[in-house]
PDB file of all heavy atoms in Angstrom:
ATOM      1  N   MET A   1      -4.640  -2.292   1.912  1.00  0.00           N
ATOM      2  CA  MET A   1      -4.082  -3.411   2.627  1.00  0.00           C
ATOM      3  C   MET A   1      -4.411  -3.265   4.103  1.00  0.00           C
ATOM      4  O   MET A   1      -4.203  -2.204   4.677  1.00  0.00           O
ATOM      5  CB  MET A   1      -2.583  -3.465   2.393  1.00  0.00           C
ATOM      6  CG  MET A   1      -1.836  -4.493   3.212  1.00  0.00           C
ATOM      7  SD  MET A   1      -0.110  -4.650   2.818  1.00  0.00           S
ATOM      8  CE  MET A   1      -0.237  -5.577   1.330  1.00  0.00           C
ATOM      9  N   ALA A   2      -4.911  -4.301   4.716  1.00  0.00           N
ATOM     10  CA  ALA A   2      -5.308  -4.251   6.124  1.00  0.00           C
ATOM     11  C   ALA A   2      -4.072  -4.362   7.033  1.00  0.00           C
ATOM     12  O   ALA A   2      -3.134  -5.121   6.761  1.00  0.00           O
ATOM     13  CB  ALA A   2      -6.283  -5.378   6.442  1.00  0.00           C
ATOM     14  N   VAL A   3      -4.078  -3.613   8.102  1.00  0.00           N
ATOM     15  CA  VAL A   3      -3.029  -3.700   9.094  1.00  0.00           C
ATOM     16  C   VAL A   3      -3.149  -5.044   9.790  1.00  0.00           C
ATOM     17  O   VAL A   3      -4.216  -5.439  10.242  1.00  0.00           O
ATOM     18  CB  VAL A   3      -3.184  -2.560  10.124  1.00  0.00           C
ATOM     19  CG1 VAL A   3      -2.174  -2.708  11.248  1.00  0.00           C
ATOM     20  CG2 VAL A   3      -3.025  -1.199   9.470  1.00  0.00           C
ATOM     21  N   SER A   4      -2.023  -5.805   9.873  1.00  0.00           N
ATOM     22  CA  SER A   4      -2.120  -7.134  10.464  1.00  0.00           C
ATOM     23  C   SER A   4      -1.222  -7.358  11.679  1.00  0.00           C
ATOM     24  O   SER A   4      -1.473  -8.291  12.451  1.00  0.00           O
ATOM     25  CB  SER A   4      -1.819  -8.175   9.396  1.00  0.00           C
ATOM     26  OG  SER A   4      -0.496  -8.030   8.902  1.00  0.00           O
ATOM     27  N   ARG A   5      -0.180  -6.543  11.872  1.00  0.00           N
ATOM     28  CA  ARG A   5       0.672  -6.794  13.071  1.00  0.00           C
ATOM     29  C   ARG A   5       1.424  -5.557  13.516  1.00  0.00           C
ATOM     30  O   ARG A   5       1.708  -4.632  12.731  1.00  0.00           O
ATOM     31  CB  ARG A   5       1.617  -7.946  12.806  1.00  0.00           C
ATOM     32  CG  ARG A   5       2.646  -7.702  11.759  1.00  0.00           C
ATOM     33  CD  ARG A   5       3.638  -8.868  11.685  1.00  0.00           C
ATOM     34  NE  ARG A   5       4.760  -8.387  10.917  1.00  0.00           N
ATOM     35  CZ  ARG A   5       5.112  -8.829   9.747  1.00  0.00           C
ATOM     36  NH1 ARG A   5       4.461  -9.836   9.193  1.00  0.00           N
ATOM     37  NH2 ARG A   5       6.103  -8.300   9.099  1.00  0.00           N
ATOM     38  N   LYS A   6       1.741  -5.539  14.777  1.00  0.00           N
ATOM     39  CA  LYS A   6       2.482  -4.462  15.396  1.00  0.00           C
ATOM     40  C   LYS A   6       3.864  -4.351  14.778  1.00  0.00           C
ATOM     41  O   LYS A   6       4.481  -5.374  14.458  1.00  0.00           O
ATOM     42  CB  LYS A   6       2.579  -4.754  16.890  1.00  0.00           C
ATOM     43  CG  LYS A   6       3.171  -3.659  17.727  1.00  0.00           C
ATOM     44  CD  LYS A   6       3.107  -4.053  19.184  1.00  0.00           C
ATOM     45  CE  LYS A   6       3.725  -3.009  20.053  1.00  0.00           C
ATOM     46  NZ  LYS A   6       3.631  -3.371  21.460  1.00  0.00           N
ATOM     47  N   GLY A   7       4.331  -3.120  14.544  1.00  0.00           N
ATOM     48  CA  GLY A   7       5.667  -2.919  13.999  1.00  0.00           C
ATOM     49  C   GLY A   7       5.714  -2.735  12.490  1.00  0.00           C
ATOM     50  O   GLY A   7       6.756  -2.352  11.958  1.00  0.00           O
ATOM     51  N   GLU A   8       4.614  -3.004  11.799  1.00  0.00           N
ATOM     52  CA  GLU A   8       4.568  -2.792  10.338  1.00  0.00           C
ATOM     53  C   GLU A   8       4.767  -1.315  10.049  1.00  0.00           C
ATOM     54  O   GLU A   8       4.372  -0.440  10.829  1.00  0.00           O
ATOM     55  CB  GLU A   8       3.247  -3.240   9.738  1.00  0.00           C
ATOM     56  CG  GLU A   8       3.096  -4.726   9.668  1.00  0.00           C
ATOM     57  CD  GLU A   8       1.771  -5.127   9.035  1.00  0.00           C
ATOM     58  OE1 GLU A   8       0.777  -4.423   9.195  1.00  0.00           O
ATOM     59  OE2 GLU A   8       1.740  -6.180   8.388  1.00  0.00           O
ATOM     60  N   LYS A   9       5.391  -1.000   8.908  1.00  0.00           N
ATOM     61  CA  LYS A   9       5.611   0.387   8.475  1.00  0.00           C
ATOM     62  C   LYS A   9       4.844   0.616   7.178  1.00  0.00           C
ATOM     63  O   LYS A   9       4.885  -0.210   6.278  1.00  0.00           O
ATOM     64  CB  LYS A   9       7.095   0.682   8.279  1.00  0.00           C
ATOM     65  CG  LYS A   9       7.903   0.572   9.559  1.00  0.00           C
ATOM     66  CD  LYS A   9       9.355   0.853   9.308  1.00  0.00           C
ATOM     67  CE  LYS A   9      10.160   0.691  10.578  1.00  0.00           C
ATOM     68  NZ  LYS A   9      11.589   0.923  10.368  1.00  0.00           N
ATOM     69  N   TYR A  10       4.179   1.791   7.102  1.00  0.00           N
ATOM     70  CA  TYR A  10       3.411   2.133   5.904  1.00  0.00           C
ATOM     71  C   TYR A  10       3.835   3.508   5.421  1.00  0.00           C
ATOM     72  O   TYR A  10       4.213   4.365   6.219  1.00  0.00           O
ATOM     73  CB  TYR A  10       1.910   2.166   6.237  1.00  0.00           C
ATOM     74  CG  TYR A  10       1.338   0.782   6.444  1.00  0.00           C
ATOM     75  CD1 TYR A  10       1.411   0.139   7.671  1.00  0.00           C
ATOM     76  CD2 TYR A  10       0.705   0.086   5.413  1.00  0.00           C
ATOM     77  CE1 TYR A  10       0.902  -1.132   7.870  1.00  0.00           C
ATOM     78  CE2 TYR A  10       0.184  -1.155   5.599  1.00  0.00           C
ATOM     79  CZ  TYR A  10       0.295  -1.775   6.827  1.00  0.00           C
ATOM     80  OH  TYR A  10      -0.225  -3.026   7.003  1.00  0.00           O
ATOM     81  N   ARG A  11       3.755   3.724   4.108  1.00  0.00           N
ATOM     82  CA  ARG A  11       4.125   5.003   3.494  1.00  0.00           C
ATOM     83  C   ARG A  11       3.010   5.465   2.554  1.00  0.00           C
ATOM     84  O   ARG A  11       2.411   4.677   1.853  1.00  0.00           O
ATOM     85  CB  ARG A  11       5.414   4.837   2.675  1.00  0.00           C
ATOM     86  CG  ARG A  11       5.788   6.115   1.905  1.00  0.00           C
ATOM     87  CD  ARG A  11       7.008   5.942   1.030  1.00  0.00           C
ATOM     88  NE  ARG A  11       8.166   5.657   1.841  1.00  0.00           N
ATOM     89  CZ  ARG A  11       8.990   4.634   1.648  1.00  0.00           C
ATOM     90  NH1 ARG A  11       8.787   3.783   0.655  1.00  0.00           N
ATOM     91  NH2 ARG A  11      10.029   4.455   2.428  1.00  0.00           N
ATOM     92  N   CYS A  12       2.787   6.787   2.568  1.00  0.00           N
ATOM     93  CA  CYS A  12       1.873   7.415   1.625  1.00  0.00           C
ATOM     94  C   CYS A  12       2.669   7.690   0.343  1.00  0.00           C
ATOM     95  O   CYS A  12       3.704   8.382   0.405  1.00  0.00           O
ATOM     96  CB  CYS A  12       1.297   8.713   2.189  1.00  0.00           C
ATOM     97  SG  CYS A  12       0.257   9.601   1.001  1.00  0.00           S
ATOM     98  N   GLU A  13       2.207   7.183  -0.781  1.00  0.00           N
ATOM     99  CA  GLU A  13       2.906   7.370  -2.038  1.00  0.00           C
ATOM    100  C   GLU A  13       2.730   8.774  -2.576  1.00  0.00           C
ATOM    101  O   GLU A  13       3.430   9.174  -3.512  1.00  0.00           O
ATOM    102  CB  GLU A  13       2.458   6.311  -3.058  1.00  0.00           C
ATOM    103  CG  GLU A  13       2.750   4.882  -2.660  1.00  0.00           C
ATOM    104  CD  GLU A  13       4.229   4.581  -2.529  1.00  0.00           C
ATOM    105  OE1 GLU A  13       5.053   5.198  -3.232  1.00  0.00           O
ATOM    106  OE2 GLU A  13       4.584   3.740  -1.665  1.00  0.00           O
ATOM    107  N   ILE A  14       1.783   9.554  -2.067  1.00  0.00           N
ATOM    108  CA  ILE A  14       1.529  10.897  -2.535  1.00  0.00           C
ATOM    109  C   ILE A  14       2.377  11.927  -1.803  1.00  0.00           C
ATOM    110  O   ILE A  14       3.109  12.697  -2.430  1.00  0.00           O
ATOM    111  CB  ILE A  14       0.026  11.233  -2.425  1.00  0.00           C
ATOM    112  CG1 ILE A  14      -0.775  10.296  -3.337  1.00  0.00           C
ATOM    113  CG2 ILE A  14      -0.236  12.698  -2.770  1.00  0.00           C
ATOM    114  CD1 ILE A  14      -2.286  10.365  -3.151  1.00  0.00           C
ATOM    115  N   CYS A  15       2.327  11.937  -0.449  1.00  0.00           N
ATOM    116  CA  CYS A  15       3.047  12.975   0.296  1.00  0.00           C
ATOM    117  C   CYS A  15       4.293  12.447   1.013  1.00  0.00           C
ATOM    118  O   CYS A  15       5.093  13.246   1.501  1.00  0.00           O
ATOM    119  CB  CYS A  15       2.120  13.641   1.302  1.00  0.00           C
ATOM    120  SG  CYS A  15       1.667  12.601   2.690  1.00  0.00           S
ATOM    121  N   GLY A  16       4.469  11.143   1.117  1.00  0.00           N
ATOM    122  CA  GLY A  16       5.645  10.591   1.737  1.00  0.00           C
ATOM    123  C   GLY A  16       5.560  10.356   3.241  1.00  0.00           C
ATOM    124  O   GLY A  16       6.496   9.869   3.850  1.00  0.00           O
ATOM    125  N   ASN A  17       4.399  10.643   3.854  1.00  0.00           N
ATOM    126  CA  ASN A  17       4.236  10.355   5.278  1.00  0.00           C
ATOM    127  C   ASN A  17       4.471   8.863   5.556  1.00  0.00           C
ATOM    128  O   ASN A  17       4.102   8.025   4.732  1.00  0.00           O
ATOM    129  CB  ASN A  17       2.825  10.723   5.768  1.00  0.00           C
ATOM    130  CG  ASN A  17       2.656  12.173   6.056  1.00  0.00           C
ATOM    131  OD1 ASN A  17       3.606  12.908   6.238  1.00  0.00           O
ATOM    132  ND2 ASN A  17       1.419  12.620   6.088  1.00  0.00           N
ATOM    133  N   GLU A  18       5.093   8.569   6.680  1.00  0.00           N
ATOM    134  CA  GLU A  18       5.306   7.198   7.095  1.00  0.00           C
ATOM    135  C   GLU A  18       4.782   6.977   8.490  1.00  0.00           C
ATOM    136  O   GLU A  18       4.889   7.906   9.327  1.00  0.00           O
ATOM    137  CB  GLU A  18       6.804   6.838   7.057  1.00  0.00           C
ATOM    138  CG  GLU A  18       7.385   6.832   5.643  1.00  0.00           C
ATOM    139  CD  GLU A  18       8.816   6.348   5.597  1.00  0.00           C
ATOM    140  OE1 GLU A  18       9.391   6.007   6.646  1.00  0.00           O
ATOM    141  OE2 GLU A  18       9.392   6.361   4.497  1.00  0.00           O
ATOM    142  N   VAL A  19       4.208   5.794   8.747  1.00  0.00           N
ATOM    143  CA  VAL A  19       3.709   5.482  10.071  1.00  0.00           C
ATOM    144  C   VAL A  19       4.168   4.074  10.467  1.00  0.00           C
ATOM    145  O   VAL A  19       4.428   3.229   9.594  1.00  0.00           O
ATOM    146  CB  VAL A  19       2.159   5.541  10.137  1.00  0.00           C
ATOM    147  CG1 VAL A  19       1.646   6.921   9.888  1.00  0.00           C
ATOM    148  CG2 VAL A  19       1.520   4.557   9.206  1.00  0.00           C
ATOM    149  N   VAL A  20       4.315   3.869  11.768  1.00  0.00           N
ATOM    150  CA  VAL A  20       4.635   2.559  12.324  1.00  0.00           C
ATOM    151  C   VAL A  20       3.458   2.130  13.190  1.00  0.00           C
ATOM    152  O   VAL A  20       2.987   2.908  14.032  1.00  0.00           O
ATOM    153  CB  VAL A  20       5.933   2.613  13.174  1.00  0.00           C
ATOM    154  CG1 VAL A  20       6.199   1.253  13.806  1.00  0.00           C
ATOM    155  CG2 VAL A  20       7.106   3.021  12.330  1.00  0.00           C
ATOM    156  N   VAL A  21       2.966   0.911  12.995  1.00  0.00           N
ATOM    157  CA  VAL A  21       1.823   0.420  13.755  1.00  0.00           C
ATOM    158  C   VAL A  21       2.274   0.106  15.184  1.00  0.00           C
ATOM    159  O   VAL A  21       3.212  -0.640  15.396  1.00  0.00           O
ATOM    160  CB  VAL A  21       1.257  -0.849  13.094  1.00  0.00           C
ATOM    161  CG1 VAL A  21       0.120  -1.441  13.909  1.00  0.00           C
ATOM    162  CG2 VAL A  21       0.793  -0.552  11.679  1.00  0.00           C
ATOM    163  N   THR A  22       1.574   0.719  16.149  1.00  0.00           N
ATOM    164  CA  THR A  22       1.888   0.465  17.565  1.00  0.00           C
ATOM    165  C   THR A  22       0.789  -0.378  18.222  1.00  0.00           C
ATOM    166  O   THR A  22       1.016  -0.975  19.276  1.00  0.00           O
ATOM    167  CB  THR A  22       2.036   1.761  18.370  1.00  0.00           C
ATOM    168  OG1 THR A  22       0.848   2.515  18.272  1.00  0.00           O
ATOM    169  CG2 THR A  22       3.233   2.556  17.833  1.00  0.00           C
ATOM    170  N   GLU A  23      -0.406  -0.416  17.612  1.00  0.00           N
ATOM    171  CA  GLU A  23      -1.498  -1.212  18.119  1.00  0.00           C
ATOM    172  C   GLU A  23      -2.393  -1.612  16.953  1.00  0.00           C
ATOM    173  O   GLU A  23      -2.814  -0.781  16.169  1.00  0.00           O
ATOM    174  CB  GLU A  23      -2.306  -0.432  19.139  1.00  0.00           C
ATOM    175  CG  GLU A  23      -3.354  -1.257  19.824  1.00  0.00           C
ATOM    176  CD  GLU A  23      -4.002  -0.506  20.996  1.00  0.00           C
ATOM    177  OE1 GLU A  23      -3.318   0.268  21.660  1.00  0.00           O
ATOM    178  OE2 GLU A  23      -5.213  -0.744  21.192  1.00  0.00           O
ATOM    179  N   VAL A  24      -2.659  -2.935  16.828  1.00  0.00           N
ATOM    180  CA  VAL A  24      -3.462  -3.427  15.745  1.00  0.00           C
ATOM    181  C   VAL A  24      -4.946  -3.324  16.124  1.00  0.00           C
ATOM    182  O   VAL A  24      -5.358  -3.825  17.157  1.00  0.00           O
ATOM    183  CB  VAL A  24      -3.118  -4.878  15.401  1.00  0.00           C
ATOM    184  CG1 VAL A  24      -3.994  -5.426  14.298  1.00  0.00           C
ATOM    185  CG2 VAL A  24      -1.662  -4.970  14.992  1.00  0.00           C
ATOM    186  N   GLY A  25      -5.706  -2.638  15.291  1.00  0.00           N
ATOM    187  CA  GLY A  25      -7.128  -2.485  15.568  1.00  0.00           C
ATOM    188  C   GLY A  25      -7.984  -2.876  14.361  1.00  0.00           C
ATOM    189  O   GLY A  25      -9.186  -2.694  14.382  1.00  0.00           O
ATOM    190  N   GLY A  26      -7.350  -3.359  13.309  1.00  0.00           N
ATOM    191  CA  GLY A  26      -8.073  -3.722  12.091  1.00  0.00           C
ATOM    192  C   GLY A  26      -8.215  -2.524  11.158  1.00  0.00           C
ATOM    193  O   GLY A  26      -7.840  -1.419  11.496  1.00  0.00           O
ATOM    194  N   GLY A  27      -8.736  -2.760  10.005  1.00  0.00           N
ATOM    195  CA  GLY A  27      -8.940  -1.710   9.028  1.00  0.00           C
ATOM    196  C   GLY A  27      -7.696  -1.418   8.206  1.00  0.00           C
ATOM    197  O   GLY A  27      -6.722  -2.173   8.250  1.00  0.00           O
ATOM    198  N   THR A  28      -7.745  -0.305   7.478  1.00  0.00           N
ATOM    199  CA  THR A  28      -6.628   0.103   6.622  1.00  0.00           C
ATOM    200  C   THR A  28      -6.180   1.502   6.981  1.00  0.00           C
ATOM    201  O   THR A  28      -6.941   2.279   7.538  1.00  0.00           O
ATOM    202  CB  THR A  28      -7.032   0.074   5.116  1.00  0.00           C
ATOM    203  OG1 THR A  28      -8.103   0.966   4.912  1.00  0.00           O
ATOM    204  CG2 THR A  28      -7.422  -1.313   4.662  1.00  0.00           C
ATOM    205  N   LEU A  29      -4.948   1.826   6.629  1.00  0.00           N
ATOM    206  CA  LEU A  29      -4.419   3.180   6.845  1.00  0.00           C
ATOM    207  C   LEU A  29      -4.595   3.989   5.580  1.00  0.00           C
ATOM    208  O   LEU A  29      -4.272   3.486   4.489  1.00  0.00           O
ATOM    209  CB  LEU A  29      -2.949   3.098   7.211  1.00  0.00           C
ATOM    210  CG  LEU A  29      -2.664   2.435   8.572  1.00  0.00           C
ATOM    211  CD1 LEU A  29      -1.174   2.237   8.727  1.00  0.00           C
ATOM    212  CD2 LEU A  29      -3.213   3.274   9.703  1.00  0.00           C
ATOM    213  N   VAL A  30      -5.129   5.181   5.692  1.00  0.00           N
ATOM    214  CA  VAL A  30      -5.396   6.033   4.534  1.00  0.00           C
ATOM    215  C   VAL A  30      -4.764   7.398   4.748  1.00  0.00           C
ATOM    216  O   VAL A  30      -4.824   7.962   5.831  1.00  0.00           O
ATOM    217  CB  VAL A  30      -6.944   6.206   4.328  1.00  0.00           C
ATOM    218  CG1 VAL A  30      -7.218   7.131   3.178  1.00  0.00           C
ATOM    219  CG2 VAL A  30      -7.576   4.853   4.095  1.00  0.00           C
ATOM    220  N   CYS A  31      -4.124   7.940   3.683  1.00  0.00           N
ATOM    221  CA  CYS A  31      -3.540   9.278   3.736  1.00  0.00           C
ATOM    222  C   CYS A  31      -3.749   9.876   2.338  1.00  0.00           C
ATOM    223  O   CYS A  31      -3.668   9.136   1.324  1.00  0.00           O
ATOM    224  CB  CYS A  31      -2.056   9.166   4.053  1.00  0.00           C
ATOM    225  SG  CYS A  31      -1.224  10.756   4.288  1.00  0.00           S
ATOM    226  N   CYS A  32      -4.029  11.134   2.254  1.00  0.00           N
ATOM    227  CA  CYS A  32      -4.268  11.837   0.988  1.00  0.00           C
ATOM    228  C   CYS A  32      -5.333  11.156   0.136  1.00  0.00           C
ATOM    229  O   CYS A  32      -5.299  11.143  -1.075  1.00  0.00           O
ATOM    230  CB  CYS A  32      -2.956  11.952   0.198  1.00  0.00           C
ATOM    231  SG  CYS A  32      -1.706  12.945   0.997  1.00  0.00           S
ATOM    232  N   GLY A  33      -6.308  10.513   0.807  1.00  0.00           N
ATOM    233  CA  GLY A  33      -7.407   9.861   0.121  1.00  0.00           C
ATOM    234  C   GLY A  33      -7.086   8.517  -0.492  1.00  0.00           C
ATOM    235  O   GLY A  33      -7.935   7.943  -1.172  1.00  0.00           O
ATOM    236  N   GLU A  34      -5.884   7.989  -0.273  1.00  0.00           N
ATOM    237  CA  GLU A  34      -5.460   6.710  -0.841  1.00  0.00           C
ATOM    238  C   GLU A  34      -4.940   5.774   0.266  1.00  0.00           C
ATOM    239  O   GLU A  34      -4.399   6.246   1.271  1.00  0.00           O
ATOM    240  CB  GLU A  34      -4.331   6.896  -1.853  1.00  0.00           C
ATOM    241  CG  GLU A  34      -4.682   7.781  -3.029  1.00  0.00           C
ATOM    242  CD  GLU A  34      -5.665   7.124  -3.995  1.00  0.00           C
ATOM    243  OE1 GLU A  34      -5.637   5.884  -4.095  1.00  0.00           O
ATOM    244  OE2 GLU A  34      -6.430   7.858  -4.629  1.00  0.00           O
ATOM    245  N   ASP A  35      -5.095   4.456   0.073  1.00  0.00           N
ATOM    246  CA  ASP A  35      -4.529   3.504   1.016  1.00  0.00           C
ATOM    247  C   ASP A  35      -3.007   3.644   1.061  1.00  0.00           C
ATOM    248  O   ASP A  35      -2.374   3.848   0.030  1.00  0.00           O
ATOM    249  CB  ASP A  35      -4.865   2.069   0.614  1.00  0.00           C
ATOM    250  CG  ASP A  35      -6.328   1.686   0.889  1.00  0.00           C
ATOM    251  OD1 ASP A  35      -7.029   2.474   1.558  1.00  0.00           O
ATOM    252  OD2 ASP A  35      -6.734   0.652   0.409  1.00  0.00           O
ATOM    253  N   MET A  36      -2.470   3.536   2.261  1.00  0.00           N
ATOM    254  CA  MET A  36      -1.030   3.622   2.404  1.00  0.00           C
ATOM    255  C   MET A  36      -0.393   2.283   1.985  1.00  0.00           C
ATOM    256  O   MET A  36      -1.053   1.244   2.041  1.00  0.00           O
ATOM    257  CB  MET A  36      -0.643   3.977   3.862  1.00  0.00           C
ATOM    258  CG  MET A  36      -1.127   5.361   4.232  1.00  0.00           C
ATOM    259  SD  MET A  36      -0.677   5.830   5.899  1.00  0.00           S
ATOM    260  CE  MET A  36       0.998   6.423   5.606  1.00  0.00           C
ATOM    261  N   THR A  37       0.884   2.289   1.609  1.00  0.00           N
ATOM    262  CA  THR A  37       1.579   1.120   1.100  1.00  0.00           C
ATOM    263  C   THR A  37       2.481   0.542   2.198  1.00  0.00           C
ATOM    264  O   THR A  37       3.235   1.280   2.831  1.00  0.00           O
ATOM    265  CB  THR A  37       2.472   1.510  -0.099  1.00  0.00           C
ATOM    266  OG1 THR A  37       1.616   2.112  -1.105  1.00  0.00           O
ATOM    267  CG2 THR A  37       3.134   0.294  -0.694  1.00  0.00           C
ATOM    268  N   LEU A  38       2.418  -0.773   2.372  1.00  0.00           N
ATOM    269  CA  LEU A  38       3.273  -1.445   3.328  1.00  0.00           C
ATOM    270  C   LEU A  38       4.713  -1.368   2.860  1.00  0.00           C
ATOM    271  O   LEU A  38       4.994  -1.651   1.693  1.00  0.00           O
ATOM    272  CB  LEU A  38       2.861  -2.895   3.513  1.00  0.00           C
ATOM    273  CG  LEU A  38       3.697  -3.783   4.407  1.00  0.00           C
ATOM    274  CD1 LEU A  38       3.625  -3.290   5.877  1.00  0.00           C
ATOM    275  CD2 LEU A  38       3.271  -5.236   4.327  1.00  0.00           C
ATOM    276  N   ILE A  39       5.630  -0.952   3.720  1.00  0.00           N
ATOM    277  CA  ILE A  39       7.056  -0.900   3.406  1.00  0.00           C
ATOM    278  C   ILE A  39       7.667  -2.266   3.757  1.00  0.00           C
ATOM    279  O   ILE A  39       7.693  -2.648   4.931  1.00  0.00           O
ATOM    280  CB  ILE A  39       7.778   0.221   4.187  1.00  0.00           C
ATOM    281  CG1 ILE A  39       7.148   1.588   3.876  1.00  0.00           C
ATOM    282  CG2 ILE A  39       9.282   0.197   3.869  1.00  0.00           C
ATOM    283  CD1 ILE A  39       7.667   2.691   4.765  1.00  0.00           C
ATOM    284  N   GLU A  40       8.140  -2.977   2.763  1.00  0.00           N
ATOM    285  CA  GLU A  40       8.762  -4.286   2.974  1.00  0.00           C
ATOM    286  C   GLU A  40      10.229  -4.057   3.333  1.00  0.00           C
ATOM    287  O   GLU A  40      10.913  -3.312   2.635  1.00  0.00           O
ATOM    288  CB  GLU A  40       8.648  -5.155   1.731  1.00  0.00           C
ATOM    289  CG  GLU A  40       7.235  -5.417   1.268  1.00  0.00           C
ATOM    290  CD  GLU A  40       6.486  -6.388   2.160  1.00  0.00           C
ATOM    291  OE1 GLU A  40       7.115  -7.127   2.924  1.00  0.00           O
ATOM    292  OE2 GLU A  40       5.263  -6.388   2.081  1.00  0.00           O
ATOM    293  N   GLU A  41      10.666  -4.683   4.389  1.00  0.00           N
ATOM    294  CA  GLU A  41      12.073  -4.515   4.773  1.00  0.00           C
ATOM    295  C   GLU A  41      12.808  -5.830   4.760  1.00  0.00           C
ATOM    296  O   GLU A  41      12.376  -6.851   4.886  1.00  0.00           O
ATOM    297  CB  GLU A  41      12.183  -3.885   6.147  1.00  0.00           C
ATOM    298  CG  GLU A  41      11.714  -2.455   6.088  1.00  0.00           C
ATOM    299  CD  GLU A  41      12.005  -1.726   7.395  1.00  0.00           C
ATOM    300  OE1 GLU A  41      13.006  -2.025   8.050  1.00  0.00           O
ATOM    301  OE2 GLU A  41      11.194  -0.866   7.726  1.00  0.00           O
TER     302      GLU A  41
END
């Protein structure tokens, strides 16, 4: 899933790392070799 806006939160389903987008630059977030999942709030 491509990063689309500041403030989005993503989680790695393998190791549990979480990130918050502070600057949108395009592309996708990857951790442990897999795309990270957007956390819906």
